[in-house]
Every structure is written in C-alpha cells, then in structure tokens.
C-alpha positions as CSV (number, residue, x, y, z in Angstrom):
1,M,-35.8,-45.5,-5.6
2,Q,-33.9,-43.3,-7.8
3,E,-30.5,-43.9,-10.2
4,A,-28.5,-41.5,-11.6
5,S,-28.3,-41.5,-15.3
6,F,-25.4,-41.2,-17.3
7,T,-26.3,-37.6,-18.9
8,G,-27.3,-36.3,-15.1
9,L,-23.7,-37.1,-14.4
10,L,-22.3,-35.4,-17.1
11,R,-24.7,-32.5,-16.7
12,T,-23.3,-32.2,-13.2
13,I,-19.3,-32.7,-14.4
14,F,-19.8,-29.8,-16.9
15,I,-21.5,-27.7,-14.8
16,I,-19.0,-28.3,-12.1
17,L,-16.1,-27.3,-14.6
18,L,-18.2,-24.3,-15.8
19,I,-18.0,-23.4,-12.2
20,Y,-14.4,-23.8,-11.7
21,Y,-13.5,-21.7,-14.6
22,A,-15.6,-18.8,-14.4
23,V,-14.3,-18.3,-10.9
24,K,-10.8,-19.0,-12.3
25,F,-11.9,-15.7,-14.6
26,V,-13.1,-13.8,-12.3
27,G,-9.8,-14.3,-10.6
28,R,-7.4,-13.8,-13.1
29,Y,-8.6,-11.1,-14.9
30,L,-11.7,-8.9,-12.6
31,F,-10.8,-9.2,-9.3
32,P,-7.0,-6.9,-9.8
33,V,-9.5,-4.6,-12.0
34,F,-12.2,-4.3,-8.8
35,F,-9.2,-4.0,-6.2
36,N,-7.5,-1.7,-7.6
37,K,-10.7,0.1,-7.5
38,L,-11.6,-0.4,-3.9
39,M,-8.0,0.7,-2.9
40,K,-7.7,4.0,-4.4
41,N,-11.2,4.5,-2.8
42,M,-9.5,3.8,0.2
43,E,-6.3,5.6,-0.8
44,K,-8.5,8.4,-1.4
45,K,-10.6,8.2,2.2
46,V,-7.7,8.5,4.0
47,K,-6.2,11.5,2.3
48,E,-9.6,12.6,2.9
49,Q,-9.3,12.4,6.8
50,Q,-5.6,12.9,7.4
51,G,-6.3,16.5,5.3
52,Y,-4.0,16.0,2.7
53,H,-5.1,17.8,-0.4
54,E,-3.0,18.2,-3.8
55,P,-1.2,21.9,-4.6
56,D,-3.1,23.3,-8.2
57,R,-0.5,22.6,-10.5
58,N,-2.5,25.1,-13.1
59,V,-1.6,28.3,-10.6
60,N,1.9,29.5,-11.7
61,I,3.0,27.8,-14.2
62,G,6.3,28.8,-14.4
63,E,7.4,29.9,-10.8
64,T,9.5,27.9,-8.5
65,T,8.9,27.4,-4.7
66,I,11.2,26.3,-2.5
67,D,10.3,25.8,1.1
68,K,13.4,26.2,3.5
69,A,13.6,23.9,6.2
70,P,14.5,26.5,9.5
71,R,18.1,26.6,10.7
72,T,19.3,23.9,12.9
73,H,22.4,25.0,15.6
74,G,25.1,23.0,13.3
75,G,27.8,23.4,15.8
76,K,28.7,21.1,18.8
77,D,26.8,20.5,21.5
78,N,28.8,21.0,25.1
79,N,26.3,18.7,27.3
80,V,27.3,15.3,26.0
81,G,28.8,14.8,29.2
82,E,31.5,14.7,31.4
83,Y,35.3,13.9,29.9
84,V,37.3,11.8,32.5
85,D,40.8,11.2,32.1
86,Y,41.1,7.2,32.9
87,E,44.6,5.8,33.3
88,E,45.5,1.2,32.5
89,V,46.4,-0.6,35.3
90,D,48.7,-2.8,34.5
91,D,48.7,-6.5,37.2
C-alpha cells in the first residue's frame, strides 16, 4: 500500500489553485471577448435571415431623403357606436 507524501499533497494543492485561477482569468477577461464576438455573429445571421441590409453611406453625401408615412383619416370615426340617452331613476 502506498502512503501519501507531503510533496504530493502540496503538488495537488498547487495544481488545484492553478486550475482555479486559470478558470477565473478566462471567466473574467477572455469570456466576455468571445461572448461579444459570438453575439455579433448571431446578430449578423439574424439580419441576413430577415433580409436587412445597411444603406450605403458613401452614396449621395449631403442629400437628405425623407420617407413620409401615408396619411391616415384624421377625422372622427362615426362608426364607434350608437349614443344612448339615459335617465337616472330614484327609488
């Protein structure tokens, strides 16, 4: 039967601490970088699936284009219901 040595115990503790700090470093500094890159790629794929394209920014510099929404009927809508006159009844 083998006995555990003190140097083996220290080496195991050192390896555990090394792994702990490596995971902590990756989690704090490298994971956000990879996560942001992943999110930008996913956003790009979603935009491609929806048919979105960015307008050319170099074309027509200095020209302003305004797309107006179509006019809706601004008046009252007479089909909202029927007015019913009522009287209060006292008992």
